[in-house]
C-alpha positions in Angstrom: 0.0 0.0 0.0 1.5 3.4 -1.1 1.9 6.1 1.5 0.2 9.4 0.8 2.8 12.2 0.1 0.3 15.1 0.4 0.7 15.8 4.1 4.5 15.6 3.8 4.6 18.1 1.0 2.3 20.5 2.9 4.5 20.2 6.0 7.5 21.0 3.9 5.9 24.1 2.4 4.8 25.3 5.8 8.4 24.9 7.1 9.8 26.9 4.2 7.2 29.7 4.7 8.1 29.9 8.4 11.8 30.2 7.6 11.1 33.0 5.1 8.8 34.8 7.5 11.3 34.8 10.4 14.1 35.6 8.0 12.3 38.7 6.8 11.3 39.7 10.3 14.9 39.5 11.4 16.1 41.6 8.4 13.5 44.3 9.0 14.5 44.6 12.7 18.1 45.0 11.6 17.1 47.6 9.1 15.1 49.5 11.8 18.1 49.5 14.1 20.3 50.7 11.3 18.0 53.6 10.6 17.8 54.5 14.2 21.6 54.6 14.4 21.7 56.8 11.3 19.3 59.5 12.7 21.3 62.7 13.1 19.9 65.2 15.5 20.5 68.9 15.1 18.6 69.8 18.2 17.6 67.4 21.0 15.9 69.5 23.7 13.3 68.9 26.3 10.5 71.2 25.1 9.1 71.5 28.7 12.3 73.5 29.6 12.0 76.0 26.8 10.8 79.5 27.9 11.4 81.6 24.8 11.7 81.2 21.1 12.5 83.7 18.4 12.8 83.0 14.7 13.3 84.9 11.5 11.8 82.9 8.7 10.2 84.4 5.6 7.6 86.7 7.2 10.1 88.6 9.5 10.9 88.1 13.1 8.5 86.4 15.5 9.2 86.1 19.2 7.3 84.4 22.1 8.0 84.1 25.8 6.6 81.8 28.4 5.6 82.8 31.9 4.4 80.0 34.1 2.3 77.9 31.9 1.3 80.7 29.5 2.9 81.8 26.3 2.9 85.5 25.2 3.7 87.4 22.1 6.9 89.3 23.1 5.9 92.5 21.3 2.5 92.7 22.8 1.5 90.7 25.9 -2.1 91.7 25.4 -2.2 89.9 22.0 -4.9 87.2 22.1 -2.4 84.3 21.6 -3.7 80.8 20.8 -1.6 78.7 23.1 -1.4 75.7 20.8 0.5 77.7 18.2 3.7 78.5 20.1 3.6 75.1 21.7 3.7 73.5 18.2 6.6 75.8 17.2 8.6 74.9 20.3 8.0 71.2 19.7 9.3 71.5 16.1 12.3 73.5 17.2 13.3 71.1 20.0 13.7 68.1 17.8 15.3 69.0 14.4 16.8 66.1 12.5 19.3 66.2 9.7 19.6 64.2 6.5 23.3 64.0 7.1 26.2 65.6 9.0 29.1 66.8 6.8 32.4 65.4 7.7 35.5 67.5 7.1 33.4 70.3 5.6 34.6 73.7 4.4 34.3 76.9 6.3 30.9 78.3 7.1 30.9 80.9 4.4 31.1 78.1 1.8 27.5 77.1 2.9 26.1 80.6 3.3 26.2 80.2 7.1 28.4 83.2 7.8 25.4 85.3 7.0 22.4 83.0 7.4 19.1 83.3 5.5 17.0 82.1 8.5 17.6 81.5 12.2 15.8 80.0 15.2 16.8 81.0 18.7 15.7 78.8 21.6 16.1 79.8 25.2 15.7 77.3 28.1 14.8 78.0 31.7 18.4 77.8 32.8 19.4 80.5 30.4 20.9 78.3 27.8 20.5 79.7 24.3 20.6 77.4 21.2 20.7 79.1 17.8 20.0 77.2 14.7 21.1 78.9 11.5 20.0 78.1 7.9 22.3 79.0 5.1 22.2 78.2 1.3 19.8 75.7 -0.1 21.1 72.5 -1.8 18.4 70.8 -3.8 15.5 70.3 -1.3 17.8 70.8 1.7 19.4 73.6 3.6 22.9 73.8 5.1 22.5 74.2 8.9 24.7 74.8 11.8 24.1 75.2 15.6 25.7 78.1 17.5 29.4 78.4 17.0 30.0 74.6 16.8 31.2 74.9 13.2 29.4 71.6 12.5 27.4 71.6 9.3 24.3 69.5 8.5 21.9 69.2 5.6 18.3 69.5 6.7 15.1 69.0 4.7 13.6 72.4 3.7 10.2 71.1 5.0 11.6 71.7 8.5 11.0 75.4 8.0 7.3 74.9 7.1 6.2 75.1 10.8 8.0 78.5 11.0 6.6 80.1 7.9 3.9 81.9 9.9 2.3 85.3 10.2 1.0 86.9 13.4 -2.6 86.3 12.3 -2.0 82.6 12.4 -1.5 82.8 16.2 -4.6 84.9 17.1 -7.3 83.4 19.3 -10.3 85.3 17.9 -13.6 85.7 19.7 -16.3 83.1 19.4 -19.4 84.4 17.7 -22.7 82.7 18.4 -25.0 81.1 15.8 -28.0 83.5 15.5 -30.8 83.4 13.0 -34.5 84.0 12.7 -35.2 80.6 14.3 -33.5 81.5 17.7 -33.4 85.3 17.8 -35.8 86.5 20.6 -35.0 90.2 20.7 -32.6 92.8 19.4 -32.1 96.2 21.1 -30.2 99.0 19.3 -28.9 102.0 21.2 -27.6 105.0 19.2 -27.1 108.5 20.4 -29.2 107.8 23.5 -32.1 106.5 21.4 -33.2 102.8 21.8 -35.0 100.7 19.2 -36.3 97.3 20.0 -37.2 94.4 17.7 -39.1 91.6 19.5 -39.9 88.2 17.9 -43.1 88.2 20.0 -44.4 91.3 18.3 -46.3 90.1 15.2 -46.1 93.5 13.6 -42.3 93.2 13.5 -42.0 89.9 11.7 -40.2 91.4 8.7 -37.9 93.5 10.9 -36.9 90.5 13.0 -36.2 88.5 9.8 -34.0 91.3 8.5 -31.9 91.9 11.7 -31.6 88.1 12.3 -30.2 87.8 8.7 -27.7 90.4 9.5 -26.6 88.9 12.8 -26.4 85.5 11.1 -24.1 86.8 8.4 -21.4 88.2 10.8 -18.0 86.7 10.2 -15.3 87.8 12.7 -12.2 86.9 10.6 -10.9 90.3 9.4 -9.0 92.1 12.2 -8.1 95.7 12.3 -6.5 95.7 15.8 -5.8 92.7 18.0 -5.5 94.6 21.3 -6.9 98.1 21.0 -6.1 100.6 23.7 -9.0 102.6 25.2 -7.4 105.8 23.9 -7.5 104.5 20.4 -11.2 103.5 20.3 -12.3 106.9 19.0 -10.2 106.3 15.8 -12.5 103.4 15.1 -15.7 105.2 16.1 -16.0 102.7 19.0 -15.7 105.0 22.0 -18.8 105.3 24.1 -19.9 108.6 22.7 -19.8 107.4 19.1 -20.5 103.7 18.9 -23.8 101.9 18.2 -24.7 99.2 20.8 -26.5 96.1 19.6 -27.7 93.7 22.2 -29.2 90.4 20.9 -31.1 87.9 23.0 -31.2 84.4 21.5 -31.7 80.8 22.5 -29.1 78.1 22.5 -30.1 74.5 23.5 -33.3 76.1 25.0 -31.2 78.4 27.2 -31.5 82.2 26.8 -28.2 83.9 25.9 -27.2 87.5 25.3 -24.6 88.9 22.8 -23.6 92.5 22.9 -21.8 94.1 19.9 -20.5 97.6 19.2 -20.6 99.1 15.7 -18.2 101.9 14.9 -17.3 104.0 11.9 -16.7 103.0 8.2 -13.1 102.1 7.2 -13.4 103.6 3.7 -13.4 100.2 2.0 -17.0 99.1 2.4 -16.6 97.9 5.9 -17.3 99.0 9.4 -15.4 98.5 12.6 -17.0 96.3 15.3 -16.2 94.9 18.7 -17.8 92.3 21.0 -18.4 93.4 24.5 -15.5 92.5 26.8 -13.1 92.0 23.9 -10.1 94.1 22.8 -10.2 92.9 19.2 -11.5 95.3 16.6 -12.9 93.5 13.5 -14.1 94.7 10.1 -17.4 93.5 8.7 -19.2 94.7 5.6 -21.3 97.8 5.8 -24.1 95.8 4.1 -24.2 93.3 7.0 -24.2 96.2 9.5 -27.1 97.8 7.8 -29.1 94.6 8.0 -28.2 94.3 11.7 -29.5 97.8 12.2 -32.5 97.3 9.9 -31.3 100.2 7.7 -31.5 98.3 4.4 -34.1 99.6 2.0 -36.7 96.9 1.4 -36.6 95.4 -2.1 -39.1 96.4 -4.8 -40.9 93.1 -4.8 -41.5 93.3 -1.1 -42.9 96.8 -1.3 -45.2 95.8 -4.2 -46.5 92.7 -2.2 -47.4 95.1 0.6 -49.2 97.5 -1.8 -47.0 100.3 -0.7 -46.3 101.5 -4.3 
């Protein structure tokens, strides 16, 4: 009786597959270790010890300082700084890796490092200052050195992406509520001592409520004229107490009654008006058309007048 060879063949195939699997796993581990050994660090700092960072990349110099657990914009401590932004910058600066370290390189001027194009200055809580300088580009990399070490590295140009920022990127702007005809209860406008009220419970003001709700719902607080206005400068925006128009809107959110107070100032000469939210120091610009809707100053369209038999 012949023995069946099938099971033996399958066993042999399985053994071969296991040998290949473990062989590849071992090779991959060796490669990973090799890559780890080849990682060249330009900076290797504990980000929790960093108390200041200053950099000059593309959009001019930016500088931030940390007091306690809070970061501030060095030029203006009242600037509404979004804390996550300097934290991200510090994290990127603390761990910069190089593609390679040049051995027996030329003098710094050969790489444009005697007069760097860009620089990052990192200060730690013990006073230690680390300066990373970026010189000439080489393909997709930059030549980089740290302090006066004289050591030159090549670093991917993408390292600078985190530092190509403008001040507006760091601003924590005010939150504006969602208001519309469905949740606006009342709007009170005060101008030159005169108060006008639009109430959703007043059936005779149905169109007016719809108009002002449309204006309030169209507000977008994204264009900033001043991030931290001083009281003495409010008159320049028409936002001093004597000049401004006060708009107080009562609305509902999740069945709770809320209030939003806004100040409307003068025109900026470009089709916008200056506005502020109560309690904020940020001056925004929103279109004059939106402001007119909020104040119910828009002329009613022809078809509306005709439907009401007013013409």
